[in-house]
C-alpha positions in Angstrom: 6.6 -8.3 -20.3 3.9 -8.2 -17.6 1.4 -10.6 -16.1 -2.1 -9.4 -15.1 -4.8 -10.7 -12.9 -7.9 -9.3 -11.3 -9.1 -10.2 -7.8 -12.3 -9.2 -5.9 -11.8 -8.6 -2.2 -14.4 -8.0 0.5 -13.5 -4.8 2.3 -12.9 -4.7 6.0 -13.6 -1.6 8.1 -10.6 -0.4 10.1 -8.9 2.7 11.4 -5.3 3.6 11.1 -3.7 5.4 14.1 -1.3 8.1 13.1 0.9 9.7 15.7 4.2 11.6 15.9 5.7 13.7 13.1 8.9 14.9 11.5 9.4 17.2 8.6 11.3 16.8 5.4 11.5 20.0 3.3 8.0 21.3 2.7 6.3 18.0 3.4 5.5 16.2 6.6 5.9 12.6 7.5 4.0 10.7 10.2 4.9 7.4 11.7 4.4 5.3 14.8 5.1 1.9 16.2 1.4 1.0 16.7 0.4 -2.1 14.7 -2.9 -1.4 12.9 -5.8 -3.7 13.6 -5.8 -5.1 10.0 -3.0 -5.5 7.5 -2.0 -2.6 5.3 -4.1 -2.3 2.2 -7.3 -3.8 3.5 -8.9 -0.5 4.5 -12.2 0.2 2.8 -12.1 2.0 -0.4 -15.4 1.1 -2.2 -18.4 3.3 -1.4 -21.2 1.8 0.7 -24.1 0.4 -1.3 -27.4 2.2 -1.7 -29.9 1.1 0.9 -32.6 -1.3 -0.2 -35.9 -1.6 1.5 -37.3 -5.1 1.8 -40.8 -3.8 1.2 -39.9 -2.0 -2.0 -42.5 -2.8 -4.7 -39.8 -3.5 -7.3 -38.2 -6.1 -5.1 -40.0 -9.5 -5.3 -38.9 -11.7 -2.4 -40.5 -15.1 -2.0 -42.8 -15.5 0.9 -40.8 -15.6 4.1 -37.7 -14.5 2.3 -35.3 -11.9 3.9 -32.5 -9.7 2.5 -29.0 -10.8 3.3 -26.7 -8.2 4.9 -25.2 -5.9 2.3 -21.5 -6.3 1.4 -19.1 -3.8 -0.1 -16.8 -5.3 -2.7 -13.8 -3.6 -4.1 -12.4 -4.5 -7.5 -8.6 -4.8 -7.5 -6.3 -5.0 -10.5 -2.8 -6.2 -10.0 0.0 -5.8 -12.6 3.4 -7.3 -11.9 6.5 -7.4 -14.0 7.8 -10.8 -15.0 10.5 -10.9 -12.3 8.2 -9.5 -9.6 10.5 -6.6 -9.0 7.7 -4.1 -9.3 4.0 -4.6 -8.6 1.1 -2.2 -9.2 -2.2 -2.6 -7.5 -5.2 -0.4 -8.3 -8.6 -0.1 -6.7 -11.3 2.4 -7.6 -9.8 4.7 -5.0 -6.1 4.0 -4.6 -2.9 3.1 -6.4 -0.2 1.0 -4.6 3.3 0.5 -6.1 5.5 -2.1 -4.5 9.2 -2.3 -5.2 11.3 -5.2 -4.1 14.1 -4.2 -1.9 16.7 -5.8 -4.1 16.1 -3.3 -6.9 16.8 -0.3 -4.5 19.1 -1.4 -1.8 22.1 -3.7 -1.2 21.6 -6.6 1.1 20.8 -5.6 4.7 21.2 -1.9 3.8 19.0 1.2 3.6 21.4 3.1 1.2 20.1 3.4 -2.3 21.8 1.7 -5.3 22.4 3.6 -8.6 19.0 2.7 -10.1 16.7 3.4 -7.1 16.3 7.1 -7.5 15.0 6.9 -11.0 12.4 4.3 -10.1 11.1 6.3 -7.2 11.1 9.6 -9.1 8.8 7.9 -11.7 6.4 7.0 -9.0 6.6 10.6 -7.6 5.6 12.0 -11.1 2.5 9.8 -11.1 1.7 11.1 -7.6 1.9 14.6 -9.0 -0.4 13.6 -11.9 -2.9 12.1 -9.5 -2.7 15.3 -7.3 -2.4 13.1 -4.2 -2.2 14.8 -0.8 -1.7 11.7 1.4 1.0 9.1 0.7 1.7 6.0 2.6 5.3 4.5 2.5 5.4 1.1 4.2 8.6 -1.0 4.5 8.6 -4.8 4.9 11.2 -7.6 5.3 11.2 -11.4 5.1 11.3 -13.6 8.3 15.0 -14.1 8.2 16.9 -12.7 11.2 15.3 -11.1 14.3 12.0 -9.3 14.2 13.6 -6.3 15.8 16.3 -6.0 13.2 13.6 -6.3 10.5 11.6 -3.6 12.1 14.5 -1.2 12.1 15.6 -2.0 8.6 12.1 -1.8 7.1 11.6 1.6 8.7 14.9 2.9 7.5 14.2 1.8 3.9 10.7 3.4 4.1 12.3 6.6 5.3 14.8 6.6 2.5 12.0 6.1 -0.1 9.9 8.9 1.5 12.9 11.3 1.4 13.4 10.6 -2.3 9.7 11.0 -3.1 9.7 14.4 -1.3 12.3 15.7 -3.7 10.0 15.3 -6.7 6.4 15.5 -5.3 5.4 19.1 -5.9 2.4 19.5 -3.6 3.7 21.5 -0.6 0.9 20.2 1.7 1.4 16.5 1.0 1.4 14.3 4.1 3.5 11.1 4.3 2.6 8.2 6.6 5.9 6.2 7.0 6.1 2.9 8.7 8.3 -0.2 9.0 6.6 -3.6 9.6 9.5 -6.1 9.6 8.1 -9.5 8.6 4.5 -8.7 9.3 2.0 -9.0 6.4 3.9 -11.2 4.0 2.5 -11.4 0.4 4.3 -14.6 -0.5 5.7 -17.8 1.1 8.7 -17.1 3.3 9.7 -20.8 2.9 11.2 -20.1 -0.6 13.7 -17.5 -1.7 11.3 -16.4 -4.5 8.7 -15.7 -1.8 11.1 -13.9 0.5 12.2 -11.6 -2.4 8.6 -10.5 -2.8 8.2 -10.0 0.9 11.3 -7.7 1.1 9.6 -4.6 -0.4 8.5 -1.0 0.1 4.9 -0.1 -0.8 3.9 3.4 -1.8 0.1 4.0 -1.7 -1.7 7.1 -2.7 -5.3 8.1 -3.8 -6.4 8.1 -7.4 -7.6 11.4 -8.9 -11.4 11.8 -8.8 -11.5 12.9 -12.5 
């Protein structure tokens, strides 16, 4: 059973600094400790609007009227299973899959449980279908415990997911961006256990196929 909702988000312009590298099999993984200027997932994906001339004969502005600054809006569809264990977020350009840590790892651990590999392999198969060449794997924790411990744990969990994806992703030139963000960028209220469960997650983001 799933619940669906659509949201419209104004897109912010930002860059993502990528530095450092290590290799896993035929794929490469990039990561660094530099915090991006905006939260993950808020990078622009919608195309810029076509320019409109204020003196266009087809545009009838009232006397003294001016055009407002153009805005780029991105339609976002979110599908979440009833327990919130898995969440899928799609824009016109990207797919993001978020898995709660509890469905993959024991508490305070980065070692997979028995069900984790199958979940990640299913995502890898979709990455193959979409022919993605750039994959982001971001780990997050709740705000319990120290920030430094959360940073280390979230990065180890992201590394574990990336290594499992690399076993099934077939494109030999795929690039992984792997990061751990500790308690930064929560998606739910850390004041409740239900919210903390949603914040303890690994997000896998990749481009949609252009076809």
